[in-house]
N, C-alpha and C positions, 0 to 999 in steps of 0.2 A: 467263567470257564473260556478256554480259549477253544477255536474251532477245531485245532488237532487233539486236545483233550477230549471235545465231545466225539471224535470221529473214532478215536481208540475205545473210550467207554461203551459206544454202540457196537463196535467191532467185537469187543468183548463179550457182550450180551447176545449178539448174534451168533457167533461162534458156539456159545454154549448152547443155545436154542436149537442149532441145526446138528450139530456134532456130539453134543452132551459131555464135553469135556472143555478145557482152557485152551487157548491158542498159544502158539510160541511168539515170542517177539519178532521172529522172522514173519510169520504168517500176519501179524498186525502190521507190520510195516508195509507188506505187499497189499493188503486188504484197504489201507488208507492212503497209499501213495507216497508215504514217506520213505527217504531212500536209505536213511540209517537207522540201524537196530539200537545203536546209543541213544538215538532221539526218542525211539519208543521207550527205552528204559527210563529216561529222563521224564517222560510223560507221565509214566505208570507211578513212578515216586510222588510226582505233583498229585496225582490223583489219590493216593495212599493218604498224603498228608493232607488232604482235603476231605477225607472220610469216603470217598467213592467207591473204592476198590479195595481189596484186601488180597496179600500175596504172602508167600513165605518165602524168604530172600534165598535160602539155600535150597530150593527145589524148583524144579522146572514144571510149567504148564500149572500152576496154583492160583493165577490170578482169577479174581471173582467180583462181580460189581456188586455194590451194596445198595444200589439205586432200585427203587421199587419201581 
């Protein structure tokens, strides 16, 4: 897992713990220091392929961590 993948995964978990709902890609970019929303989207796809997150592609704010 890359440093950015870990940052995104932790940001998703933190956002759920604090807010009670999934973060937007813009919020993930802002909280991790990434400048591009498309970079966040690519990392989320890789996290999904690795079985670490799940999300619905046709809906906003549905990303969830599968890490215990």
